[in-house]
C-alpha positions in Angstrom: -13.9 -0.8 -13.5 -12.9 -3.0 -10.6 -9.2 -3.8 -10.6 -9.3 -7.5 -9.8 -6.6 -10.1 -10.2 -9.0 -11.9 -12.6 -12.5 -11.6 -13.8 -15.4 -13.6 -12.3 -18.5 -15.1 -13.8 -21.7 -16.7 -12.6 -21.9 -20.3 -13.9 -24.8 -21.7 -12.0 -27.9 -20.6 -10.2 -30.5 -22.4 -8.2 -33.4 -21.4 -5.9 -36.3 -22.9 -4.1 -39.9 -21.6 -4.3 -40.6 -18.9 -1.7 -43.3 -19.9 0.7 -44.8 -18.6 3.9 -44.4 -22.1 5.6 -42.3 -25.1 4.7 -43.0 -27.5 7.5 -42.3 -30.5 5.3 -38.6 -29.7 5.2 -35.9 -28.5 7.6 -33.2 -25.9 7.0 -30.6 -28.4 5.8 -33.1 -29.9 3.3 -34.2 -26.4 2.1 -30.6 -25.4 1.4 -29.9 -28.7 -0.2 -32.7 -28.1 -2.8 -31.2 -24.7 -3.9 -27.6 -26.1 -4.0 -28.7 -29.2 -6.0 -30.4 -26.9 -8.5 -27.3 -24.7 -8.9 -25.0 -27.7 -9.3 -27.3 -29.2 -11.9 -27.5 -25.9 -13.7 -23.7 -25.7 -13.8 -23.3 -29.4 -14.4 -20.9 -29.6 -11.4 -20.7 -31.8 -8.3 -19.9 -30.8 -4.7 -16.3 -32.0 -5.4 -15.9 -29.2 -7.9 -16.6 -26.5 -5.3 -13.5 -25.0 -3.7 -15.1 -22.8 -1.1 -18.6 -22.0 0.4 -20.0 -18.7 1.6 -23.2 -19.1 3.7 -25.6 -16.5 5.1 -28.9 -15.7 6.7 -30.5 -13.3 9.2 -29.4 -15.5 12.2 -29.8 -12.7 14.7 -33.4 -12.3 13.9 -34.1 -16.0 13.7 -32.3 -17.0 16.8 -30.7 -19.9 14.9 -26.9 -19.5 15.0 -23.8 -20.9 13.1 -25.9 -22.5 10.4 -22.8 -22.8 8.2 -21.6 -25.5 10.6 -24.7 -27.6 11.0 -25.9 -27.2 7.4 -22.8 -28.8 6.0 -24.6 -32.0 4.9 -27.1 -29.8 2.9 -24.5 -28.0 0.8 -21.7 -30.5 0.7 -19.2 -28.5 2.6 -17.6 -31.3 4.7 -13.8 -30.7 5.1 -14.0 -27.6 2.8 -13.1 -24.0 3.7 -16.1 -21.8 4.3 -17.3 -18.6 5.9 -20.5 -17.3 7.3 -21.6 -13.7 6.4 -24.6 -12.1 8.2 -25.4 -8.5 7.5 -29.2 -8.3 8.1 -31.3 -7.5 5.0 -28.2 -7.1 2.8 -27.0 -10.7 3.6 -27.9 -12.0 0.2 -25.9 -9.3 -1.5 -22.9 -9.4 0.8 -22.4 -13.2 0.6 -22.2 -12.6 -3.2 -19.6 -9.8 -2.7 -17.6 -12.2 -0.5 -17.8 -15.0 -3.0 -16.8 -12.8 -5.9 -13.8 -11.4 -4.0 -12.6 -14.8 -3.1 -12.5 -15.8 -6.7 -11.2 -12.5 -8.0 -8.4 -12.7 -5.4 -7.0 -15.9 -7.0 -7.4 -17.9 -3.8 -10.2 -20.1 -5.2 -11.4 -21.0 -8.6 -15.0 -22.0 -7.9 -17.0 -20.5 -4.9 -20.6 -21.2 -4.0 -22.7 -18.5 -2.3 -25.7 -19.8 -0.3 -28.4 -17.5 1.1 -31.5 -18.8 2.9 -34.3 -18.0 5.4 -36.8 -20.2 7.2 -39.0 -17.9 9.1 -41.7 -20.1 10.5 -39.1 -21.1 13.1 -38.7 -17.5 14.3 -40.0 -14.0 13.5 -37.9 -11.4 11.7 -40.1 -8.4 12.7 -39.8 -9.3 16.4 -36.0 -9.6 16.0 -35.7 -6.4 14.1 -37.8 -4.4 16.5 -36.0 -5.7 19.6 -32.7 -4.8 18.0 -33.3 -1.1 18.6 -32.4 0.6 21.8 -35.4 0.3 24.2 -35.0 3.9 25.5 -34.2 5.9 22.5 -36.0 4.5 19.5 -37.7 1.1 20.0 -41.0 2.8 21.0 -41.3 4.4 17.5 -40.0 1.4 15.5 -42.2 -1.0 13.6 -39.5 -3.2 12.2 -39.3 -3.1 8.4 -42.7 -1.4 8.2 -41.9 2.3 7.5 -44.3 4.7 5.8 -42.3 8.0 6.0 -41.2 7.8 2.3 -44.8 7.1 1.3 -46.1 10.1 3.3 -43.4 12.4 1.9 -44.2 11.3 -1.7 -47.9 12.0 -1.2 -47.2 15.5 0.2 -44.7 16.2 -2.6 -46.6 14.9 -5.6 -50.2 14.8 -4.5 -52.9 12.1 -4.0 -52.4 10.7 -7.5 -49.2 9.0 -6.2 -51.4 6.4 -4.4 -53.0 5.4 -7.7 -49.6 5.1 -9.3 -48.5 2.9 -6.4 -51.5 0.7 -6.9 -50.7 0.4 -10.6 -47.2 -0.6 -9.7 -48.5 -3.3 -7.3 -50.7 -4.7 -10.1 -47.6 -4.8 -12.4 -45.7 -6.6 -9.6 -48.5 -9.2 -9.3 -48.5 -9.8 -13.1 -44.8 -10.3 -13.0 -44.9 -12.7 -10.0 -47.7 -14.7 -11.7 -45.2 -15.7 -14.4 -42.6 -16.7 -11.8 -42.9 -20.3 -10.4 -40.6 -19.4 -7.5 -42.6 -16.3 -6.3 -44.4 -16.4 -3.0 -47.4 -14.1 -3.7 -48.8 -15.2 -7.0 -52.2 -13.4 -7.1 -54.3 -11.5 -9.5 -54.8 -7.9 -8.3 -56.6 -4.9 -9.6 -56.0 -1.2 -8.7 -59.2 -1.3 -6.7 -58.0 -4.3 -4.7 -54.9 -2.4 -3.7 -56.7 0.9 -3.0 -59.1 -0.9 -0.7 -56.5 -3.0 1.2 -56.2 -2.1 4.9 -53.6 0.4 6.2 -50.5 -1.0 8.0 -49.3 2.5 8.8 -50.8 5.5 6.9 -50.4 5.7 3.9 -48.8 2.3 3.6 -51.3 -0.4 2.9 -51.2 -4.2 3.4 -50.8 -4.9 -0.3 -48.0 -2.4 -0.7 -45.8 -4.4 1.7 -43.5 -7.4 1.1 -44.2 -10.7 2.9 -42.0 -12.8 5.1 -41.0 -15.8 3.1 -39.0 -19.1 3.4 -36.6 -19.9 0.7 -33.0 -20.4 -0.4 -30.9 -19.3 -3.3 -27.5 -20.5 -4.5 -25.1 -18.9 -7.0 -21.9 -20.5 -8.2 -19.0 -18.2 -9.2 -16.0 -19.2 -11.2 -12.8 -17.6 -12.4 -12.3 -16.4 -15.9 -10.2 -19.4 -16.9 -12.7 -21.9 -15.5 -16.1 -20.2 -16.3 -16.1 -20.7 -20.1 -15.3 -24.4 -19.6 -18.1 -24.8 -17.1 -20.9 -22.8 -18.8 -21.8 -22.0 -22.4 -23.4 -18.8 -21.1 -21.4 -17.4 -18.2 -22.7 -14.1 -16.8 -19.8 -11.8 -16.0 -19.5 -9.6 -12.9 -18.5 -6.1 -14.1 -18.3 -4.6 -10.6 -20.0 -4.2 -7.3 -20.3 -1.5 -4.7 -21.4 -1.3 -1.1 -22.5 1.9 0.8 -24.2 2.5 4.1 -25.1 5.4 6.4 -22.5 5.3 9.1 -24.1 7.8 11.3 -27.4 5.9 11.3 -30.0 6.7 13.9 -33.3 4.8 13.7 -35.9 6.8 11.9 -33.5 9.7 11.4 -32.2 8.9 7.9 -35.7 8.1 6.6 -36.4 11.8 6.9 -33.7 13.0 4.5 -35.1 15.9 2.5 -34.7 16.4 -1.2 -31.4 18.3 -0.8 -30.0 15.3 1.0 -30.8 12.7 -1.6 -27.2 12.6 -2.8 -26.2 11.2 0.6 -28.6 8.3 0.5 -26.8 5.0 0.2 -28.6 3.9 -3.0 -27.4 7.1 -4.8 -23.9 6.9 -3.3 -23.4 3.2 -4.3 -24.8 3.9 -7.8 -22.8 7.0 -8.3 -19.5 5.3 -7.4 -20.3 2.2 -9.4 -21.2 4.1 -12.5 -18.1 6.3 -12.3 -15.8 3.2 -12.1 -17.4 1.5 -15.1 -17.9 4.6 -17.2 -21.7 4.7 -17.2 -23.1 8.2 -17.7 -26.8 7.4 -18.4 -27.9 4.2 -16.6 -31.3 4.3 -18.2 -29.8 3.9 -21.6 -26.7 1.8 -20.7 -28.3 -0.7 -18.4 -31.0 -3.0 -19.8 -33.0 -3.9 -16.7 -33.0 -3.9 -12.9 -33.7 -6.4 -10.2 -34.2 -4.2 -7.2 -34.6 -4.9 -3.5 -38.0 -3.2 -2.9 -39.6 -3.9 0.5 -42.7 -1.9 -0.5 -44.0 -0.1 -3.5 -43.2 3.5 -2.3 -39.6 2.6 -1.7 -39.7 0.9 -5.1 -40.6 4.3 -6.7 -38.3 6.4 -4.6 -35.3 4.1 -4.9 -35.7 3.7 -8.7 -35.1 7.4 -9.0 -32.0 7.1 -6.9 -30.5 4.2 -8.9 -31.2 5.9 -12.2 -29.7 9.2 -11.1 -33.0 11.0 -11.8 -34.8 13.7 -9.9 -37.5 12.7 -7.3 -40.7 11.6 -9.0 -39.2 10.6 -12.3 -40.2 7.0 -11.8 -43.9 7.9 -11.5 -44.0 8.7 -15.2 -42.1 5.6 -16.1 -44.6 3.4 -14.2 -47.6 5.2 -15.7 -46.2 4.8 -19.3 -45.5 1.1 -18.7 -41.8 1.5 -19.2 -40.9 -0.6 -16.1 -43.1 -3.6 -17.1 -41.5 -6.8 -18.3 -42.2 -5.8 -21.9 -41.3 -2.1 -21.3 -38.2 -0.2 -22.3 -36.6 -0.6 -18.8 -38.0 -3.7 -17.0 -37.8 -3.6 -13.2 -38.3 -6.8 -11.2 -39.7 -9.1 -13.9 -39.5 -11.8 -11.2 -42.0 -9.9 -9.0 -39.3 -8.6 -6.8 -39.3 -8.4 -3.0 -42.9 -7.2 -2.7 -43.8 -10.7 -4.1 -41.2 -12.8 -2.3 -38.9 -12.1 0.6 -36.8 -14.9 2.1 -34.6 -12.2 3.7 -31.2 -13.9 3.9 -31.6 -15.0 0.3 -33.5 -12.0 -1.1 -30.4 -10.2 -2.3 -29.0 -13.4 -3.8 -32.3 -13.9 -5.7 -32.0 -10.5 -7.3 -28.5 -11.4 -8.7 -29.7 -14.9 -9.8 -32.8 -13.5 -11.5 -30.7 -10.8 -13.3 -28.3 -13.5 -14.5 -31.2 -15.6 -15.8 -32.4 -12.6 -17.8 -29.0 -12.1 -19.4 -28.8 -15.8 -20.2 -32.3 -15.8 -21.7 -33.3 -18.6 -19.3 -36.0 -16.9 -17.2 -38.8 -18.8 -18.8 -42.2 -17.1 -18.7 -40.8 -14.2 -16.9 -38.1 -13.5 -19.5 -38.4 -9.8 -20.6 -39.1 -9.1 -24.2 -36.0 -7.0 -24.9 -32.5 -8.4 -25.2 -30.6 -8.1 -21.9 -26.9 -7.5 -22.2 -26.4 -5.7 -18.9 -28.4 -5.8 -15.6 -28.2 -4.2 -12.2 -29.1 -6.0 -9.0 -29.5 -4.4 -5.6 -29.7 -5.5 -2.0 -30.7 -3.4 1.0 -30.5 -3.6 4.8 -32.1 -1.7 7.7 -29.2 0.6 8.5 -29.5 2.1 5.1 -27.0 -0.3 3.6 -27.0 -0.8 -0.2 -25.2 -3.5 -2.2 -25.1 -3.2 -6.0 -23.9 -5.7 -8.6 -23.6 -4.9 -12.3 -23.8 -8.0 -14.5 -23.0 -8.4 -18.2 -23.3 -10.9 -21.0 -19.8 -9.9 -22.3 -16.6 -10.3 -20.4 -15.4 -6.9 -19.1 
């Protein structure tokens, strides 16, 4: 277990609906909506916040130093604050920063704010141009990567595509119950199987959207949290892992023997060892996973659960990962349904906290949730994991 000076809990969460366009509001107003919702949830005012952590994918948007000009939106005037920007993992790393600031003893109440407003820029263009123009930009398609899908088809046969379609239908059913989800649509297996290819065998309906949205989480110290919230959600531990020798495209081609080196497996293995988890499928109640497309959803679920490749296929076929299954995965609809990138990792933590509190509304899973895992992911094979609990560690 993490050796912190003091324990940390989530006492408030707030988010905006994820949308493709939000022309009626600007970035400051969008952030303000999420912050107001989190403050209302915690029954706090901006005066009660000691420190702010702010983040988005500013490199890809081309809008910089948002923490300075968004101050009116989150009430940070004359308060300490930092900006954290780590690409796709931003929503997870701002949470890590906020937790550490509270655990350290420097601050009692810290607010983490992740957001994205993509109609003002284009993330895929930014991601693609990030790569070296001579060595790898010519083979790069931004976040659209079908290597894992092709490997799974070769390894497990054509039936994998039907399982992927069933998973996408499950995601759509979950998202339909979530008022904050971007893609709330009824789908059938046939709809998914007939959708056009983006890059074989990855289809249009397999892939996540680009979304606008913001999410805010308020963290408090162990002495303050019970006074603020009747249902604080405790942070058991977190872990971060990334592939330091990353070369674009290279690490997507890791073979079965290299699975232990993948950042998802590395982060999960270290986290479980510290907290004493030996069977995550039995000792964790649900997962909110950063899943950019359905094939990564299936591959990464195996990695997080410390199972062999292909184990998740049977879970999906048996309905175990559905919101009413034995191990619900992304009852919110996940990233395939909503992807405000700078907030996407934050939303995973917020949704997991709501499930533990029993406050997820129509998307509340049918089983009792005492522990939940939330993940974030970034393009250089960077994984951030948070383990949450109803009970104080």
